[in-house]
C-alpha positions in Angstrom: 0.0 0.0 0.0 2.8 2.4 0.9 4.6 1.8 -2.4 1.3 2.4 -4.3 0.8 5.7 -2.5 4.4 6.8 -3.2 4.0 6.1 -6.9 0.6 7.9 -6.9 2.2 10.9 -5.3 5.1 11.0 -7.8 2.5 10.8 -10.6 0.7 13.8 -9.1 3.9 15.8 -9.0 4.7 14.9 -12.6 1.1 15.8 -13.6 1.5 19.2 -11.8 4.7 20.0 -13.7 3.0 19.1 -17.0 0.0 21.2 -16.0 2.2 24.1 -15.2 4.1 23.9 -18.5 1.4 23.0 -21.0 -1.9 24.1 -19.5 -1.1 27.4 -17.8 -1.2 25.9 -14.3 -4.7 24.6 -14.5 -5.2 22.2 -11.5 -1.5 22.8 -10.6 -2.3 23.5 -6.9 -4.8 20.6 -6.7 -2.2 18.1 -8.1 0.5 19.4 -5.8 -1.8 19.1 -2.8 -2.9 15.6 -3.8 0.8 14.6 -4.2 1.6 15.9 -0.7 -1.4 14.1 0.8 -0.5 10.8 -0.8 3.1 11.1 0.2 2.2 12.0 3.8 -0.1 8.9 3.9 2.7 6.7 2.6 5.4 7.6 5.1 3.7 6.2 8.2 2.9 3.0 6.3 6.6 2.5 5.6 7.3 2.9 9.3 4.6 0.4 10.3 6.0 -2.1 7.8 9.5 -1.8 9.2 8.2 -2.0 12.7 6.3 -5.2 11.9 9.4 -6.8 10.4 11.4 -5.9 13.6 8.7 -7.3 15.8 8.7 -10.6 13.8 12.5 -10.8 14.2 12.2 -10.2 17.9 9.5 -12.9 18.1 11.7 -15.4 16.3 14.5 -14.7 18.7 12.2 -15.1 21.7 10.9 -18.4 20.4 14.5 -19.7 20.1 15.3 -18.6 23.6 12.1 -20.3 24.9 13.0 -23.5 23.1 16.5 -23.4 24.6 15.1 -22.8 28.1 12.7 -25.7 27.8 15.6 -28.0 26.7 17.7 -27.0 29.7 14.7 -27.6 32.1 14.1 -31.1 30.7 17.6 -32.2 31.5 
């Protein structure tokens, strides 16, 4: 989802440049505003994705530690 929003924001910025050059700035401000909104929506998504990956890594380490503790308790 975050990558899609990033691509969409880049497309809005490209559209705003085209609008400014070819169509006398018609919808320029709307396209720039849309690009900023999409970009700001994408940034927290990247942070959440990386946080989830870190949590999964921590969970895997904890499972290994738990398995090691259970092995030592059985002996």
